[in-house]
Every structure is written in structure tokens, then in C-alpha cells.
N, C-alpha and C positions, 0 to 999 in steps of 0.2 A: 121584508120591506126595506127598501134602501134608505140610508141615512141622508138627511138633508145636506146638501152641499154647502160648504163654507163660502162666505162671501169672498170674492176674488179682489174686491178694491176697484179703483179707478182702471180703466183700460189704458195700457201703455202704449205709446206710439211705436210703429215699427222702427227697427234700427235704422233704416235708411232715411227716416224723417227727423233723426236726433240733430240737435243743433251742432253745427260743425265747432271743433276746438279751435278757439280763436288763437291759441298759442300755437297750435300746429300749423294754421294757416299763415301765420306771421313768420314761423320758421321756414316755410316753404318760400314765401316772398322773399325773405332775406337771403335765402340760400341761393335763389335764382339771381338776385342782385349780386351776391358775392362772386358768383361764376362770371356774370357779365362784367364786373369790374376787373376780375382777373384776366379775362380774355381781351380787355382793352388796356389794361395796364402793362401787361407783359410786352406786347408789340411797342408800346410807347417807350418803355424803358430801353428795349432793344435799340430803337432808333436813337435814343439819347446816348446809349452807349457807344454805338458805331461812330456817331458824330463827335464824341469826346476823343476816342482814339484817332479818328480821322483827323481832327484838329491838331492832335499831337504830332502826327505824321507830317502835316502840312508845316508845322513849326520847325520840326528837326530837319526838314528837307531844305530849309532856307539857310544857306551857308553864312549869309551876312548876319542873320539873327543869332546863329550859333556864336559867331565871334563876339557879338555885342553882349551876350550872356556873361562871357569872361571880363568885359570892360565895365559895363553898367547894368547889373541885374534889373534894377527898376525900370529902366527904359526899354530894356529887352522884354520884360513881362508886358509892358504896355503895348509895345510894337506887335508882340505875338498875338495878343488878345484881338488888336486891330485887324492883323492879317487874316486870323481865323474867322472873325466876324464878317469882314469883306468876302472872303471865300464862300462862306455858307450863304450870305446874302445873294452872291452871284448864282449860286446853285438854286436857290429859291426863285429868284428872278427869272432864271432861264426855264423854269419847269411850271410855276404857277404864278408868277408875278405880274402877269398881263395877259390879255386875251390872246395875243400871238404865241406867248409862252405855253398856255394851256392847249393851243392848237398844235403846236410842236410836240407836247407830251402826248396828246392823242394820235398824232401822226406816228410817232415812234412806237406806241403801244399797239397799233393795229396789227401788224404782222406777228409781234410777240404773242398776242392773245391767241391768234390762229394757230401758230406753231405749238404754243403751250397746250391748247387744247388737244392737238394731235398726240402729244406725249402723255396727257392725263388719261385719255380714252384708253391707250395702251396699258397704263398702270392700273386702271380699274379692272382690266381683264387679265391682270398678272403678267403682261408682256412689257418689256423694257424697250421702248421704241427709240432708238438712237438714230433712226433713219430719217429724222424730219428734214434735214439739210437736202438729202437726195430726193425726197418726195416734194419739197418746194421747188427744186430745180425741175423735176419732170413735170409737175402741174404748170409751173411758169412757163415752160417752153411750149407746152400745147396752147396755153392761153396766148402766148406771143404770136405763134403760128396763125391762130384764128384771128388775132388782133390786126395783122397787116395784110391777110390775104382776102378777107371778106369786105364788102362795100355795102353795108347794110344801116339802117337807122340805129341810132344809139339805143332805143328801147329794146331792140334785138341783139345788137352787137355785144353789149356788155354782159347780158345773161349767157349768150353762146360761148363767149370767151371763158367765163366763169365756170360754165358747165364743163368746157373742155379741160380746164385746170382741175376740176373735180375728178374726171375720168382719168386723167393722166397720173395725177398724184395717187388716186385710188388703186390703180393697176400697179404702181410702182410699190406701194405699200403692201398690197395683196400678195405680191411675190414672197415677201418675207413670211407672211401668214401661211401661204401655201407650203413653203419649205419647212416651216416649223410643224405643221400639222402632218405632212405626208413622210418626211424624213427625220423629224426631230432635231433638225439643225436649230441651234439656239438663235434667237431673234437678235441678240446684241451683235453676234458675229455678222449674220447675213445682211443686217441694216448697215453696219459700218462699211462692210464690202460694197453694198449698193450705193452708199454715199460716194465712194471713189468712182465707181462706175458712172453714176449720174455726172459727177464733176467733169470727168474728162470726156465723156460722150458730149456734153453741152459744149465744150470747147471745140470739139470736132464739128458739131452741128453749126455753130456760129461762123465757122470758117468755110462752110459749104455755100454754094450758090443759092441755095434755097432761102438761108437766113442772112447771110452776110450783106451789110450795107454796101451798095456799089460804090467802088473807088477806094474802099478801105481794105487794109491788109491785116489788120488786127481783128480779134473775135468781136466784133460789134454788129449787132443785128439792124435790120430795117426797123423803122420807127412804126409803131402801131398807128392805125387810123384815128382821128380825133373822136370818132364815134365809138371806140373802144376805151377811151380814156375815163378813169372814174372821176366824176365831177366833184368839185369841191363844195362841202356842205355848208361852209360858213362864208362863202364868198371867195374872190379870187386873191384876196390879200392874206389868206390863211390856208395853210397846206394840208389840213386834215380833210380827208376825202369820205365818199360814200363807203370806203372800205372799212371805216371804223363802225358804221351802223352794221355793215355785213358781219363783222366780228362779233358784235353784241348779239346779232341774230344767230350766228353759228353757235354762241355759248347757250343761248336759250334752247336751241335744238339739241345740243348735247346733253343739257339737263333733262329735257323730256325724254330723249332716247335712253339715258341710264337709269332714270328713276321713275319714269312714268309708262315705259313701254315693256312688253314682254321679252323682246330681243335684248333690251338693256339689262333686264334682270338676269338673263342668260350669260350675258357678257361678265357681268359682276359675278355670277355663280362659278363661271369657269376661272375667274381670277382668284376666288376663295379656295376651291377645290375642284380641279378638273376631273379627278376620278369620280367624285360624288356626282358631278355634273353629268358625266357619261352614264353612270348608273341611273340617274334620273331620266334617262332618255334624250339627253341633248346631244346634238351633233357637234362634238368638240372640234372636229377637223374644219368644218365650215365656219363655226363661231370664231376660231382663230384667224381664218382668212378674212371674214367680215370685220372683225376689230381692226385688223391692220389696214384694210381697205378703207374704212371710215377714217382711221387716223391718217392715212395718206391723202385722202380727199381733203381733209381740213388743212393739212400742210400745203396742198396743192394750191388752195385758194389764197394761202399766205404768200406763195411764190408769184401767183398771178398779180397780187396787190403790188409787188415790188416792181412790176413792170407797168401795169395799168394805172397806178396811182402815184408813181415817182418818176418826174422829169429826169432824162429827155425821153422817157416812154420807149426804151430800147433794152434789148437784152446784151448782156456782157458777161465776161467770165466770172463766176461766183456772184451773180447778182443777188442771191439769196443773203449775203452779208453775214454769214455764220449765225443767222438767227435760229437755225435749226438746233444747234447746240446749246445756245442760251435758253431755248425752251425747256431743256431738261431741268435746269435749276429753277426755272418759273413755274413748271408743273409741280415739282417737289414743294416749293414755297407756298403754293396754293392748294396743297394737300389733295391734289388730282381731283379737285372738285371744280365744276364750271364757273361757279361764283368766285372761288378763291383764285382761279386762273386769271379772271378778268382784273380783280384787284391786284394781283401780282404783276399782271402785264402793265397796269397803270403806274405801279411802282417803278417797274424797269423802264418804262416810257419817260417818266419823271427824272429819273437818274440819268438817263440818256440825253434828254433835252437840257436839263440843268449842268450836266457835265460839260457840254459844249460851251455853254456861258462861262462856266468856272474857268475852264481852259483859256478862253479868250480874254477874260477880265483881269485875271491875276497871273497870267502866263505860267499856270500850273501845268507840268507835263501830263500828256493824256494818260501815261501810265499810272501816275498817281491818282488821277480821277477814277480810273478803274479799280484801284485798290480801294478807294473810299466806298465806291459802289458795292464791291464784294464784301466789305465789312458790314455794311448796312444789311445786305442780304443774309450774311452768315448769323448776324445776331437775331435777325427776325426769324430765321429757319431754326434757330435753336432755342426754344423757349425754356426748356430745362436748365440751360446754362444761365439764362437771364434770372430765373427764379433763385437758382443757387447763388449767384452773384449778389442779389439785393435781399436775400433771405424772405422771400415772399411766402407767407403761410397761406394756406387754403388748398382747394382742390388742384392737384397737380395737373389734370387733364382738362381744365375748364375750356381752353380753346378748342381742343380737339372734340369735346362734348358739343360745343357750340357749332363747330364745322360740321360734325355728323348730323346735327340737327337741321342743317340746310337741305339735306335730302329728304327729310319727312314731309 
């Protein structure tokens, strides 16, 4: 006969229904807050550090101020503060101080964002695309040709010119990918060489009867039709064009491609480990070609923007304006993420627009303006240096974690 069972007491709720530990929840909340503060604090301190050093450079570059330091240090200190204050006010006024300044910032940021996306896509796949310059030139020339040869309504002309730019830039970028995949030629070398080929080939084409403006002896092309010119989205008084919205749309497309599509997963898988990607059944050869073709297409749109959105709407020697090389620093600063590239492009655009105002208002040489811009970029791109300078405690990779979170 079995013994009677002992009473088990009140039934216990399942472990999943236990009340959460308030202390753990609070630690999670404060931990997230700490990471966000670190992610915001470090860039802010980087900007302040760059402005302080830039202010010192502005001060020591004024020979009259240096002489005054030896004669009247008090007056020299006051004049130095006034000069630095006026300089940075001019930098702010030229980039964000008015509606026109904001327009100039967005106008300058447009081709930078497109070229930066071209480099960032390559980085995501483990490829160092230094060919943005040549890809911009190739795409821009195709867009230019369509721009002055066709006579169709605006609603057709602009898309056709942009599609032509996508094809031209995509083919030019795909060449590097094909050489990488088939022969093992390093993309850094091939893209650099293709930059030179594109540069001199453009000069040749601009002097040919097909492109050259009648009556001109220099490499200046015919003007595109008005139906191919990118419209200004804030009115005729502001230079920002439809190209800025196209750049934002391109960033959205790149985000979807890299993080929401299977081909984007394969791009990133090849970037992490091409051997493992090949073992998993991915066609590494065509992935390399595809990555560089997409990168070239994005840069090609940027090249077309330089003609279709920039008066006098003509092609000239080096119309890309070295933006393809600036895009490398921009993509690195944006950590090769489309959202980061957009913000980095806006920063570069603000520095470009504000730098012109700074140069004009205070007669500061353009070389010094470039130095100040480079300082800001270096400090923002080196968060570990800023943390070491200011002895910031906390998680050392807060900004990187936040950036990686964008992709989720």
C-alpha cells in the first residue's frame, strides 16, 4: 500500500512568469543610456578638439598677431579670440546660418554622398574601390551625351540620362571586378589605372566633334538640353537640386541591398571570407563583378549630377572635381554604412560650403581652410584618440556598436 503523498504547498508560478528584477532592468536602461551618451559625447569632443587646434593654427598664421604678442600680450590675446570667433562664425554662417547656406551645404553634399556610397559598397564586400573618380567620369560622360543629343520631355530626359550614367559607371566599375575575379589583379591597382584612363579619355572625347562646343578649342562640351537639367527643389534662388533627393534614395537603396536582400548578404559574406562564401556555394567571381558594377553605377550618378545639376551644364576636363578621392575618407568616416555615409556627406558638404565663406570673410587662405577641414575629419574618425585625450570611461566601442545596430 503506497504511503500518502506529502502536501506540496502552494503551486509556484512558472519561471517565465516571475517578476522581473527591477535592478537588472534599471542596469540595462542605464547601460544603454551610457552607450548612447558615449556615442554622442565622443564626436562632440572630437569636433571641439579640432576647432581648438584649428583656432590655434588660424592665430599663428597671422603675422601681425604674432608681432603683437611680443609687444602687448593682453591686446594680442583679445585680438586672437576675436579673429578665431569671427572665423568660426563665418564657417557656421556659410554652412548653416541661413536658408541659402543650408542649400549650399546640401548642394555640396549631393555628389559626395553618391561617391561615398560607391566606396562603401566596395568596403562591405572587402574591396577597396579607389576608382570612384574614373567611374564618375565614365557615368557623367554617358549622361552628358544623352543630355545634349536627345530632344524629349523632362519626365523622360532626366531618367534616361541618369540610366545612361548608371550603365556607364557600372561598366567602368565592373571592369575592375572582372579583372579581380578572373585574373586576381588587385582592385586598388586596376581602379587607379582606370582613373587615369578615364581622365585622359574624357579629355580626348571633349575635343572631338561629337562632344566639343562649336567654336571652342579647349575641352568644353556642348550644353545639355534644358529638359535634362536637374530642377532646383527649393526654388531658383537656391542651388540644391533634385540630385540631393536622388542621393538620399540611393542611400536607401544601398541599405536595402546590403541588409535586406539575399544578394547583399552574399556581398557582405564575400567581404568577411571569400573562401567560406565559395564553399557555401556562392559565385564569388560574379559577386566581385556585381559589387564593383553597383559601386560604379552609384559613382556614375554622382558624375552625371556634376553636369546635370551644375551650371553651365557642360562637360569639362576633370568635371568630377576630385570628389571620387574625397569619397574614400567619407566612406571610412561613415563606417561604410549608408546612414553613416549620408551624415558624413552632410558634414563634408557643410565644411565645403562654410569654408568658402570663411575664406571670403576673413581672407584666410584656402589651404588653411582645407587643414581645418582635415582636422575635424581626423578627430571624428579617431574616437579612440579622443577617449584617450579626455580620459573617457565606459565602453570603448559604443559608437561602433551603435553603428552596427543601424543594420539590424
